[in-house]
N, C-alpha and C positions, 0 to 999 in steps of 0.2 A: 504494500500500500504506500501511497505518497504521504509523507509526513509534512502537512502544511503548517505554517506558523500558527494560524488561528486555532487549529485542532490541537496543536501541541500545548498552547497556553491554556486552553479550556479543559483539556482532558488529561494530558500525559505527564505534565510536570509534577502533578500530585498523585499520579497513578502510573509510575513508570513500568509496572509489571502487567499492564493491561493485555488481555488476550488479543486485542486488536493489532498489537505490534509484532513485528518480526523480532528475532533474537538480537540482531544488530541495532534495531530501533530501540529495543528495551535498554540495551547498554548505553546508547546515546542519551535517552531520556533520563536514566538514572544518574549518569555523570552530570548532566546539566542541572538536574534537580538538586543534587548535593552541592554543586558549585554555586548555584544562585541563591540557595537558602541563606548562607551567612552574609553574602554580599548585600542582599536586599532586606536582611533582618527578618526574613520570613514573610514580608509584606506581599511579595509576588505570589507566594503559595496561597495566601489568604484570598487575594484578589481572584486567582485562578479558580479556587474552590467556589467562591461566590458566583463567578460566571457559570461554572459548570452546573451548580445546583439551583440556580435562580428559577428555572422553569419548574423544577421539582417542587420547590417551596410554594410557588404560585399556583400550580395546577394540580397538586395532589388532592384527589377527591376523598372525602370522608367515607370510609368503608362501612360505617355503621349508620343505619338510617335513623337519625335523631329527629328529623322533622320533615314530614311529607311536603310541606310548603317549599322547603328549600329545593327539593328536586323539581317541583312544578315550576319554580322560578328559573331553573336551568332551561326549561322548554321555552319560556317566554322572555328570556333575558335580553336577547339581542334584537330580534325583529319578529315580525308576524308572518314571515314568508312561509314557514312550515305549518301554519295553522290550517290553511285550506288549500294546500299546494296541489293535492293530487286530483286534479280535475280530469274527468273522463276524456279520452282522446281516441275516438274510433275503436273502442275496445272490442276485441274478439273473444275475450274471456273476462269474467268479473269476479269480485270477491265471493259472490254466491256460489261460484264453481269450486272454490278452493277446498272446502270440507269434503265434498263428494270426490273430487279428484284425488286428494291425499288418501282418503279412506280406500278408494279403489286401488291406488298404488300399494297401500299396506296389505290389503287382502290378497292381491295378485303376486306380490313379491316378498315384502319384508316378513309377512306372517307364514310363508311357506317353510316346510321342514328343511333342515340342512342335510345335504347328501353325505354319505360316508366319505372319508378322506380319499379313498381310491377312486370314488365315482365323481369327485369334484371336477368340473370342466374348467379349463383354463386356456387362454390364448398362448400359442407358441409359434415361433418362427416357422414359416413354410419355405424351407430351403436353408441356405447358409447364412442369410442375413435376416434382419427383422423388418425389412421393407414390406413384407407380406406375412400375415399370420394365419394360422388355422386353429381350429378348436380341437383340443385333445383332453384326455382324462389324466388327472394327476398321477394315477397309478401306472400309467403307461410310460412315464418319463423316468430316465435314469437319475441317480442322485446328482450327477454333475449337471444334467439338463435342468433339474429342479433349482439348483443354485443359480444357473444362468438365467432362468425365468425370474426368480426372485430379484436378482440384481438388476435386471433390465427395468423392472417396474418400481423397485423400492427406492425410498429416499436414501441419500448417501449414508446416513447413520445406521440404516437397517440392512446394508449390504454385507455379505459375508464372503470370505475367501474360500476357494475350492480346495479344502484340505480334507484329510481322512476324517478328522473329528467333526467338521462341519457337515460332511456328507451324511454322517450318521445322525446328525441332529437337524437336518434341513426341514423335516416335517414340523418340528417344534417351532423353528424360526418362522415358517410360512403360515402356520395355522393359528398362532397366537393363543387365544382362549380355547381352541379346540372346536370340535363339531358337536359336542353334547348340547342339547337344547337348553337354553336358559329358562324360558317359559314356554308353555304349550303353544300359545298363540303369538309369541314374540321371541323366537329362538335365539337371536343374536344378542349377546350381552351389551356390546358397545356400538354396534352399527344396526340396531333394530328400529322398531317403529317409533320409539320415543325420540331417537336421534333424528329421524326423518321429519317428524312433526315439529320439533323445536327448531331444526334448521330452516323449515319453511317459515316459522314465525320470526326467527331471527333475521331472515333475509329481508322481511318487511321493515324491521327496525333499522337495518343498515341502509335500506333504500331511503328512509327518512333522513338519516344522518348525511347521506350523499346530497340529498336535495337541499338540506339546510346549510351545509358547510362547503360543498365542492362547487367552485364557480362555473364549472363546465356542464353541470347537470340541472335540468328542470324535469323532475321526475313526474310521471303520470301514474294514475291508478293502474293502467295496463302494465307499466313497468313493475310495479309492486306485485301485482298478481302473478306475472310470469316469473319473477324472481322467486316467489314463494313456491310455485309449482315445480320449477326446475330444482330448487334447493331440496325439496322433499324427495326428489327422485335420484339424487346424485349418488346414492349407494344402493339403489334398488336391485342391481344385478349381482351384488356381492354374494359369494357362496362360502366365504371364510371370514374370520375375524382378524387375520394377520395382514400380510402385504396386500395392498389393493391393486389387482391386475385387471379390474373390471370397469374402469372409467368409460371406455368406449361402449361396452355393452350396456352400462347404466344409461348412457346418453341415448342409445338406440331405443331402449325400453321406454324411457321417458318420452321420447318423441312419438312413439307409437300410441301411448296413452293420450298425448296432446292431440294427435290426429283423430283418435276415436272421439274426442270431445268436440271436434269440428274445427280445430285450428289448422289453417292451411297456408298462412302467410309464409313464404319461403324464408324471408329475412328473420322472422321470429323463430322458425324452426332451426335455422342455421345457428342463430345466437344461442338457442337453448342447448344444442348439441355441443357447441364450443364451450359453453359455460361449465359443462361437466367434464368434458374431455381435456380442456386446457385451463381448468380453474386455478391451477398452481402457477400459471405463467406470470412472470414479473414484467412483461411488456405492457405497462399500464396504458400507453397510447392506443394500442391495437385492441386491448381487452375490452369487452363489452361491459356495460353497467350490470347486466344480469350475471355475468361471470364473476364480477367483483363482489356482488351481493352474496352469491353462492360461496365464494371463497371465504369471505368474512364470517358468514353464518357457520360454515364448517369449522373454521379455526376457533370461533367463539365457543364451540362445543368441546374444546380441548379439556376443560375441567372435569368432564364426566368420567375420564379415564382414572381419576384418582380422588373423586370428591368424597371426603370423609367429614366435612363440616360445612356449614353455610358460607363460610368465608375462606377463599383460597389463600394459601400460604403466600406471604407478601412477595418473596423472591420469585415464586412461580407466577404470581399475578403480574408483576412487572415484566417478566420474561415473555409470557404468552401474548402480551400486547404486540410484541414485535412481529408476530406472524400475520397480523391483520393488514390486508391491502390498504384499507382506508387510512390507517395510521401511517404506514410507510409513504403512501402517495402524498398525503397532506404535509407530512414532515418534510418531504423533499420539496414540495411546492412552496412552503413557507420559509424554508431555510432555517427551521427551528426558532424563528423569531416569534415570540409569544404575541407580540402586538401586530403581527402581519394580518391584514384584513383578507379573509378568504372570500366571503360572500355577504353582501349587505354590510351590516355592522358587526358581523361575527368575526372574531379573531381566532388565530390558531390556539391561543390560550383558552378561549371559550370552548373550542372543540375538544381539547384534551380533558378539560373538566367534565364535559358532558360524556365523553367516551368512557372515562373511568367510572362515572356514576352508572352509566348503562351497563357496563361489564359487571359491576357488583351485582346488579339485579339479575342479569342473565345467569351468573353463577349460582345465585340463590335459587332461581327457577330450575336450573339443572340439578342442584342438590335435592330439591323437593321431588322432582318428577322422574329422576333416574332411579329412585328407590324401587326395590322389587315389588313391594306392595302396591304402589301406585301403578306401576306398569302392568301388573296382573289385572288390576281393576279396569284400567283404560282399554286393555286389549281383549276384554270379554266380547264374545260374538254379539252383534246387534248394537254395539256402542260405536259412536264416531270418535275416534282417538283424538283427532284434531280439536273438535269442539270441547271434549272433556279437558284436555290439557290447557286450551285457551281460557277456560273458565277459572283456572287456578290463578290467573294473573289479575289479582285484585288491587284496588287502589291503595290499600293500607301497606302491604308488603312490597308492592311493585309499582310505586306511584309514577315513576318516570316512564317505564316501558308501557304501562297501562295507558298513560296519556298519549304516548307515541302511537300505539296501536289504534286508539280511538280516533286520533287525528288522521291516520291513514285508512280509517274505516275497516280495520281488521278486527272483526269481532264475530263471535258465534252467531249464526243467523237465528232469528226468532220468527218462527212461522206463525201466522195468524191462526187462532183456534176457531173451529166451527162452533156455531151456537150450541150444538149438542154437547160438545166437549166442555164448553163454559158452564153449561147447566150441570153436567156431571161433577165438575170441579166444585160448584157451589154445594151440591149435595154432600160430596165427600168432606168438604171443609166444615160443613155443619156438624158432621159426626167425627171430626178429626180427634177431639178429646178422647174418644173411645180407643183410638189407636194407642194412646199412652196410658189407658186406664189399667193400672196394674201391670204395666208392660214388663216389669222385672219378674213377675211371677205369672205364668200362663198355664194353669192346670187344665183348662178346658180347650178341647179341640176346635170348637166353633169360633172362639175368640181368636185363636191362632190363625185360623183360616181367614177371618175377617181382616186381621192386620196384613197378612200376606196379600190378600186381594187388593187392599187399598194401596199397598206399596207397589204392586204390579200395574195398577191403573187398568183393570180389566174393562171390558165393554160396559156400556151403560146398563144393559139388561142384567149382566152379572152383578154389577154394583147394586142395582135396585133390589135384586133378589136377596143379597146379603143384608141390605139395610132393612128389608121387611122382617127378616129374622131378628135383626138387632132391635127393632122397635118392640117386638114381642118380649124379648129378654129385658129390654129397658123398663117396660111397664112392671114386670115382676120385681125387678130390682128396686125400682122407685118405691114401690109399696113396702118392701122389706127394709129399705134404707130409712124411709120415713118412720116406720114402726120402731126401728132400732134407736133412731135419734130421740124419739119421744120417751122411750124407756130410760135412755141414758140421762135425760134431763130430770126424771123423777127419782133416779137412784140415790142421789145425795141425801134426800129426805125420807127415803123408804128403802131400807136395805133388803126387804123381802122381794123387791123387784129383781134382785140379782139373778135368781134362778130363771125367771122368765126371760130376762135379757140374754142370758147364756143360751137358752133354747132358741130364741130368735137368731142369735148369732150362728148357732150350729146349722140352722136350716138355710142360711144364705148360701148363694153360690160361692165357690172358693174365691173367685176374683173379687167379689164384692166384700167378702170377709177380709181380704188383704187390705182393702181401702179402709175398712172400719176398725181393724184390730188395734191400730195406734190409739184411737179414741178410747177403746176399751182398756188398753194397758194403762193409759194415763189415769183413768178413773180408779182402776184397781190398785195403783201405786200410791194413792192418797194416804197420808199418814194415819188418818182416823179410820182406815178400813183394813187394818192389818189382819184381823181375824178372817175376813172374807177373802183376803189375798191368797192364802194357801189353799183354801177351798176352791177358789176359782181356778187355780192352777191344776188341781186334781180333776176338776170338772172338765177342763179343756184337754187334759191328758187322755181322756177316754175317747176323744174324737179322732178317728183314724183318717187324717188328711194332712197332706204335706204342708199346706198353708197354716193349718192349725198347729201342726208340729212346730212350725216356725214361730207362731204366736206364743206357744208354751215356752219355747226356747228363749224368746225375748223376756218373758216373765221371769224365768229362772235367772237370766242374765241380770235383769234389773235387781232382783232380790239379792244376788251374790254381790253386786257392786255396793248395795247398801250395807250388807253385812260386813263387807271388807273394810268399810270405814269405821265400824264399831271396834272398840278395844275392851277386852275383859279386865276385871280387877286384877292388877298385878300381884296382889297378895293372896289371891284365892286360886290354889292349884287346880281345883276341880273346875272352876269357871274357865281357866285358861285351857285345860284339856278339852272341855266341852266346846269351846269356841273353835279350837283347832279341828276337832272332829266334825263340827258342822260345816266348816269351810271345805273339808275334804269330801264330805258326802255330797254337798251341793255341786262341787266342781266335778265329781264323778258323774252325777246325773246330767249335768249340763253338757259335758263332753259326749255322753251317750247320745243325746239329742242332736248335738252339732255334727258328730261323725256320721249319723244315720240320716241326716236330712239332705235334701237335694242341694247341690252346690250353689244354685242360683238363690237359694233361700238363706244361705249362711251369712253371718256377719263376722268378719275376720277378727273383730275386736273381742269376740268371745274367748278365743285362745289367749289373748293378752290378759284378760281379766282372770281367767283360770290359772295362768302361770303365776300371777301375782298372789292369788289366793292360796295356791299350794306352797309357794315360797314362804308366805306368812304362816301357814299351818305348820310347816317344818320348823320355823323359828319358835313358834309357841310350844310345840312338842319338846324341843330341846330345852326350853325354860324349865320344864317340869321333868327333865331327864328321861323323857320317853323316846328313846332312840328308835324303837321299832315303829312307832307312829310317824316319826320324822322320815324314816326310810320309805314307808308306804306312800307318804305324800309326794316325795320326789320320784318314786317309781311310777306313780300315776301320771305325773307331769311328763316323765320320759316316754311312757308308752301310750298315754291317752291323747297327747297333743301331736297331731299328724301334720307335718310341714308339707303342704301341697301347693299347687299353683296359685291358690288364693293368697298365700303369704309370699311377699316379695323376696324373702330369704331363699325360697325355692329356686330362684334363678341365679343365685350367686355363682354356682359352678359354670352356668352358661355365660355369665358376664365375664368370668375369668378366662373362659375359652376364647373370647374375642380380644383379650388384652395380651400384649407381649409379656414375656417374663419380667417379673419385678416391676410392673406398672401397677401400683396399688390403686384401689378405688375405695373411697370413704362413703359409706352408706348411712342414712339416718335410720337407726334401729334402736331397739332396747327399751322402749316404753318407760323412759326416765330412770332406768337402772344402769345405764352406761353413761359415763361422763360425756357431756355434750352430745348425747345421742349418737356417738360416732362408733361405727363398726368398720374396721379396716380389713380389707381382703386383698390378697395378692398370691401369686404363684412364683415358685423359685425352683432352681435345681441345686440341691444340697448334696455334695459328694456324689453326684451322678444320679441321685434319686429325684424324680419330679414330685415336688411337694407343694401343697396349698396351705395357706395360713390365714386364719381369722384372728384378729386381735382387737382388744378394747381395754379401756381403763374403767375401774370400778370407783364410784364415790366412796369416801372413807367409811361411812356407816354401813355400806354393803360389804366392803372388804373385811370389816371386823367380824362378820358372821361366817365368812368362808372357812376359816380354820376349823370351827366347830363342825361344819357340815362335812368337811373332808374326813373327820373321824368316823363318819357313818360308813365309809368305804373300807374301813379296816376289816380284814377277814374275808373280803369279797375275792374269790379265786380268779375272777376275770380282771381285777384291777391291781396294779402295782404302783405304790407311792414311794418315791425316793426324794432326797434332797440333793440337788446338783448345783454346780456353778452356773449362774445366769450368763450364758455365753452367746455372743452374736458373731456368727461366722463371717469372715471377710469375703467380699465378692471379687472374683477374678474377672476384671472387665474385658480381658482378651477373649474369654470363651463364655462369659455371662453366668458362670456357675459360682456357687458359694462353697468355701472350703473350711470345714469345721476344725481342721488342725491348725488353722490360723484365725483365732477368734479373740474378741474383746470381752473381758469379764466385767460384769456390773453386779456385784454382790452374789447372792445365792437365791435359788427358787425351788419350789416344789414341782416335781415332775410326776404327773398322773398318767399312767399308760393303760389304755383299755385294750386288752389282748385280742378280743374278737374283731374289733374294727380297726386295730392298729392306729388308733387316734392317740396323740400325745398332747396333754394340756400342761402348760407351764404357768405357774403363778408365783410372782415375786415373793421372797420370804425374808428380805433384809429391810427392816423399817428405815434404816439410815438412808437407803436409796428410795426416796419417797415415790418417784414416778414408777420405778421398777416394781416396787412393792404393790402398787395398785394395778399393774399391768397383767392381763391374762392373754396368753397366746395359745391357740389351738392349731396343731399341725396335723395334716392328714395326707395320705397318699392319693394320687389320681384314682378316680373311681369310687372314692368314699362319698356317700350321699349326705346331703344336708340333714336328713332325718337322723342319721347316725351322729352327726355333730350335735344336734339338739339333744339327743339322748345322753351323750357324754356330758354336756354342760348342765343338763338337768340333774344328773347324778351327783355333781359337785355342788349343787345348790343354786344353780343359775339358770333355771328354766325360762326366764324372761329374756335371756340374752338375744335370741333370734326372733323374738316376737315383733309383730308389726307395731310401730309407733302410732299411737292414736292422736287425733287433733289436740286432745287435752294434755297429752304428754309434751307435744311441741309448744303449746301455749305455756305450760308450766316452766319448761326450759327457757322460753323467751322471757318470761317474767323474772326468773332468777338472773338471767343475763342483764336485763334492764336495771334491776335493783343493785347489782354489783357495780354496774357501770356508773350509775347516778349517785348511789348512797352506800358506798362500800363500808364506811365506818359503822353505820347503823346495822347493815346486814351482818357484818362479822361480830359486832357486839352481841347480837341476839343469838346467832348460831354457835358462837364459841363460848359464850358465857351464860346467858339467861336461859335459853331454850334450844338445846342442840337438835331436838327433833322437829323444830319449827319448819313448816312448809313455806315456800315463797308467798303464798296467799296470806299466811299469818303475818309475815313481815309487811306486806303491802297494807294490811289493815291497820298497822301502827303508824302509817305515814299521815302527814297533814293533807288537807284537801289540795293545796298547791302542789305538793310533791306527787300526790296521786295523779293529778292532771298531766304532769310531766311523763310519768310512767305510762299512763293511758295512751298518750300520743306516740310513745315509742312502740307500744304493742301494736298499734294500728299500722306502723311502718315496717315492722320486722317481717321478713320473709325468708324462705329457704332458697338459697342460691348457690351457684357454683362459684367458689372463690379461687380455685385452681383446677388443673386438669383432674377430672374424676373426683373432685372434692366438694361435697355438699356441706353447707353450714348455714346456721341462722345469721342473718345480716340485717342491718338497718341502713339503707342507702342514704338516708338524710343526714347521717352523722358527719360525712365529709364536709358538707357546706357548713354545718354547725361548728366543726373544728376550725375551719377557715375564719369564720366570723369571730370565734373566741381568740384568735391570734396565732394559731398554728399555720405554718407555711409548708412544712414537709416533715417526713420522717427520715431519719438517717441511720445507716448501718455500715460499719467498716468491714471490709473483707481482707483477710490476710492469709496468703498462701506461702509466706516465707520470703518471696521476692516478686517482682512485678510480672515475670514470665509465668510463674505458677498461679499467681493471683488472677492473671488475665484468663487462664484456662478455667478457673473457678467462676469468674464472672460470666463467661460464655455459657456455662452450665446453668448458672442462676437465671440468666435471661431466657433459658429454654424451659426450665422446670421450677424456678422460684427458689426462695430460701427454704432450707429444711432445718427443723429442730434437731438437737443431738439425738434424741430417741428415734426420730424418723430416719436420720442418716445411719444409725446403727442397724435399724431393721432393713435398710437397703444395702447393708454390707459396706458402707463407706465409713471406715474406722478411724479416720483422722480425728483426733480428739477435740479440735476446736478450742474454745476458750473456757477453761474451768468446768468441764463437764461433771466432775465429781461433786463440786460445790453446787452446781445447778441441780443435780439429782437430789442432793440433800435438801436444797431449798424448795424443790418441787417444780422447777422450771425446765427440767430436761426435755419436756415435750413442747417447749415454747421457742419461738423465734424472737431474738432480742433486737429492738430498735430504740432509737432515741427521738423523742418529739422535738422538733426544731421550730421555735416560735419566731415571729416576725422580727422582734427586737434583736435577735442574734445575727440575722442577716444585715440589719441596719448598722449594728455595731461592728460587723465584720469580725466575728469571734474566730480566733486562729484554730485551725484543726488540731494543733498540738495540745490544746487545752483538754481535749477529750482523752479519757483513759481507754486503753485497749484499742489502739488504732491499727490501721493496715494501709497498704499502698493505694487502695481504692475505697472511696466513700460512695455509697449508693444512696441517692436521694429518691424517696418514694412519695407518691401522691398522697395527700391527706385523705383521699377517698378510701384509703385502706382502713380508716377508722370505722367504716361500715361494719367491720367484723367484730366490733365491740371488744377491743382489747382491754387489759387492765394495765395500770401504770403505777410506778413508785416515784416519789419525789427525789429519791437518792438511789445510790447503788445498793440494791437489796438482793442481787443475784436472781431477780425475777421471783421473789418469794411467793410461794403458795402454801407451804407446809406450816400449819399453825403449831406443830410440835417441835419446831426447830428452836433449840436453845444453845447459845454460844456465850461463854464468858467475855469474849473479846471479838468484835467484828471489825476486820481491817481491810476494807476495799481500797483499791488503788486510787490515788489522787483525792482521798476523802478522809476526814478525821475519823479515828477509830471510835467505835461505840462499845460501851461496856454493858454486860448482862443483857445481851441481845435476845429478845424473845419474839419468835415468829408470830405468836398470837397477838402481842401488843402492837407489832409493826403493821399487821393487817388491819387493825382497828384504826390506825393513823392515816390510812389511805384517803385521798380526796376524790370527789366526784369528777366525772369526765370534764365538764366545762370549767369547773373551778380549778382543776389541775392545770389546764392549758393557760387560763387567765393568769394564775399566779406565776407560772413558769415564764410567761412573756414579760411580766413585771420584774421579777427578781428570782429567777430559777437557777438551779444547779445544772451544769452540763452533764452531770452523772445520772440524770433521770433515766428511767426505763419504761418502755411501752412494749408489752408482750403480746405476741400473736400465736394462736394455737396451731401446732403441728407444722404447717407450711405457710409461706407468704408468697402468693402467686406473682409471676413476672409481669402481669398486666398493670401492676401498681408502680413499677419502676419507671422513672422519668429521666433522670440524669446520672452521670457518673463523674466523680471528681478525683483527679490525680494532681500530684504536686509538681510535675515537670512535663515538658513537651516530649522528652524521651519516653517517659512512661506512657504518655498518650499514644505515641507511635506504636509501641509494643502492644498496648491494649487494643487499639483499632485493628492492627494487623491480625491479631488472634481472633477478634470477633468476626472480621470479614472472612477469615479462613473457615469459620463456622456458618457462613452465609447469613450473618447478622449485619445488616447495613443501616439500620435505624433503630431507635428506641422510642416507643410510643409515638411513632410517626415523625420523629425528629431525626434527620440524618446524623450519623455518628460524629461528624465533625462538629456539629453544634451540641450534640448530646453529651459528649465527653469534654469536660471543662478542666482547664489547668488553673489551679489556685491552691494556695496554702491556707486559705481562710474562707469562711462563709461570705457570700456577696449577694446583694439584692438581685442582680440580674440572673442568678441561678434559678430563681423561682418566678421569673417574669411570665412564663406561660403556664404557671400553676394556678392561675386566678380562677379558673372555672373547673372545680373538681369533676372528673368524669365519673361514670358509674360502670366500672368494668365488670362487676359481678353480673351473671346472667340469671335472672329470676327463674327458679324452677317451680316454685309454688308459694302462693301467699298463705299466711296462717289464717 
C-alpha cells in the first residue's frame, strides 16, 4: 500500500503495528513515532489521536435504547425527503405481492428437505476450465475435485490447500453445519426461511437509507419491492450450509418465480439475476441498486451466525460494518469527512449515526427471530412466515426500523373482513371471558373444546353451535353461583349454613368450583371460625375431584402457614413435642395431596412451606432431645419433597450443561434461609473427574443449628462424616482443570459423604474463618440428579436449600437490605443486643413515620436484576442518582499484580468478568492471595469486593493517590450507579467487617491510628446510613473508608483507569488491545486511561449522569 502523509499522521504514528502496513512500513512508522515523540513532547501523538478518533466520538450510536424519541429524531433530523419518497413508478409488482411471493419461495425451496451428502448436486467445470459448468453429484467427485470446487467458489479465508489431511476433511469444510434437518419445516440452520425473510425486510431498510443519504438515488416503491423479492431468494437454491456454490442457481430460481408472478421487464429480470449472482462485486458504479440492497441485507445478517445476546460484541459490531456496501461507498464518497453533505442537509456524520442505530435494531431482531422456538412457530404449515416475522417489529423495541418500514409502506397486509366475519368476531368477543374462565384448570371436556374452537376461529355455524351449549351451561352456573354467593353472605351470622354451603359447592361444576373456592377459603380462614375450619377440610376431603383436591390442599397449606408462625412455650417439653408432631403430621398430609394432584393444580410454594415446617419440627424435637422424631422429620423432607419441573432447581443441571467449565451462575433460591438468597452453581474438572458444585452461605442463626443436626447422621451406614482441611484446588489455566495436590487451605471443614449417591457436602468448621464457617459446598459427579442433592441437604438439616423462593421471601430480603443500608446502627443494635430473633418487619415497626416512608420508597424501587454475567441480585437502581446528589462522584479500587505488566493482565480480566471477592477467586481456582485474605475471612468480608467511595471534594482538592493505603499500579474508577447493589460501608478501615464476634485487643490498619479493645459488635453499631455516610465523607472523611460489594462487581460499572506514568499507560493499553478491548464504557482507551498521581475533577467529567447497567429480571 502507498503510505500517504495524511494517513500516516491520522493512523500510523500512534499505531505503528497496524495490520494495514507492510513489514517495512511498520518499521518506518515505529522509528518515526519514537523519534517524534520526544521532539514534539508528545503533542503530535495527541493531535494524531484526536484526528483519528474524532468521527468515532461524534458518530458512535448509543447501543442501548434509552429513549424511543431519540431514534425517531434520527429519521426526521435532516430533511423530509424520506418521509414520502417512495412514490409508485409504473410498478409491475407491489408490496401486496411480497408476502405471497416470499411464502411461495419458502415453501418451494427453503422448506424442502436437505438431500444426503452424496446426493447433493453441485456445479462443476465441464472440461479443463471453469468457463463452462455442468451439474454433478457431490459423491461423484474425487477428494481433490471437491477441494477444487470449494476453492473456486469460497471466499479467500475459506479456501483450503490440497493436502492429504484436507482431502480427508473436505466434507466437513464444505458442508458446515451438516445435512441433518434443523427443523421439520425449516431444515437449514443459518440459511433457512428466517434468513430469507429478514433479508427481504432488511433490503427495504437499506433501500430507504440509499434514498435518504446517497445523492445518486431516488428510490421508488418498485425498487423497494424488487429489492425485497430478490433478497429473499438469494439463497433459495442452496443445498448445504457451508460454501455457497449456488448463487447462479438461486438467481435462476428467483427469476422463475418472478416470471410466474407476471414480471416480464427484461431490465428488471437482468438486474434481479445480477443482484444475486454478483452481489459481492465491489464495482459500485456498475452494480445495480437492487444488488447493493441484497448485499447489505445479506451482510447485515452476519450476526445470526453467533448471536448469543441482544447486543453484538463491540469489536465484532464495528468489524461487521465494514462489509456493508453502503458504508464503504459513502465512506469513499465523503472522504470520511463527517461534515460532507451527501444529500439535502444530510451529512456523512448523520449517516453513520443512523446506520449504527439501524444495525443495533437489526441485530436485536435477528437475536429474537433466529431462536429455534420462534422459527418453529413461524414455519408451521398455513402461516405466512413473512407476515409473522414482520409483526415482531414493534414501535417500542424497534422504533427506528419500524418507522422506516412504515414510511416505505412495508407492513403486513390487513385484509378487509366480510360482514359475517365481523359478526362472528362480535359474538366471540362477547363470550371471550369464558375463554379464560378457569383457564388454569380445565377438568371438563366441553370447556376445553370451547377454548380450542375459539382459538381456531372455526366457521360461524360451528361457533354458534358451541355458544348455544355454552348458554345452557351458563344458565346452570349462574343459578349455582348466585345461590353460593347468597349463602356465603349469610354464613358470618349463621354458622349452621356451612353444611348447606358445602353441599352447594360440591354440586357445582368443577370449573365453577375453581372460581369460587378462593371465596370459600377466605371465609373458612377467618379467625373466629377455627372450629368449622377443620370440619370443612374433612368435608371437602371426601369429594373425589381434582379441583376439590386442590381446594383441600390450599386449606391445608393455609393452616400449616398459620401454625408455622405459632411458637410453643419454651419451658413446656410436652407442648414443644406436640407442636413438632403437629407440624410433621400436617406436612405429611399436605405432601400427600400435593404429590397426588394434577401438576396444573399445584402451587410450588407448598414445598417451600413444608420444608420450613419440617426444619422447624426437627429443631423442636432436638430441644427436647428427641433424636428419633428429628430424624423422621428430615427423612420426610428428603423423601416426600419431589424436585420436578415445577421447581426451578430442577433445571440446574440443564443450565450447567449450557455453560462452559467454571462459569458459575448465581440463582435466587432458598426461601430466606440462604444468605442473600444466593445459590451458586458451576461445573469443574477436578483431577480429571467432571464435577458439579452447588454452594451457598448460611445466616448465622441457621449455621448454629447445623452441628446438632449432623449428629443425627451418626451411625447411618450410608453416611461418613470426617473433619478435613478446607482446601481449594488450584486451576491449571492451560488445560482448564483443577489440581487438588496444589491447593489453598482456609481452616478446616466437615466432610459428609453419602455413599449411595457419591455426593460430598463440605461445611466450614473453623469459626475464626467467618465466611468459610458459614459456607456449604455440595459436590456431585455428572449424572447425579437434583433430587439426590435435595435428599442429601435435607438429611443434614437443610431441606429448604433448593426450595423455590416465594415473593414474601424476596420482599423480606429486600426489607433487610433497605434497613441495613439506611439505618445500620438501629438494625444491629436490635439484632445483636435487644432481640436476636427479630425479623426485618419487627425492626421496621420500630422506625419513625419519616424513616418508614424512606424504606417504603426503597421497597417500591428494589428489583431482581443481573449485576454481572449469570449473577442475579436484589438492586435499587435509584441509588446511583441519590449517591451523586449526596456528593459521591465515583468508587475507586486499586489493582496490584506486582508490576505494571502483571497488573495490566489482571485489568484485562477484570474488564471481561469484573472484580471477584477472595472467596469467589478461591472457588474459581485463582489462588493469588490478594490483600489480607486471612484478616478478611476473620472479619467476615472474604466474600466481598473492596472499594472506596470517592466524594466530590476529593477531586476538587486533588487528593494524591499516595494518601491511600494498599495501592497498586492501576486505580479503577467505577460509576456511582454501582450503589444500586446496596453495599455496606465503614467510615474507617475495618477490613470490611461483618463478623459481630470479632474481638481484637489491638486493631492496627495501615495509615490509620490503632484502636484498642476492638469489638466487631460495637463497630457494626457505629455504622452510618447510606446518604449520611456519603455526606459526611464529602465534608470531612477519611481516605481509608470502605464500601463493600457482595461476591463480584461487574465490569459494566467500570468507567476509567488511572496510572501514574505514560509508560504504564502504554503497557496497559497494549495489553488491553491484545485482548480486543478498545474502549471502556464507550470511551476509547486513550481517553479512558488517565495519567495522574492524584484525583482530578476532569476524571469524572462524564460521570454526571449515572447509567443503569443492571438488567431488570423481575420487579418485586
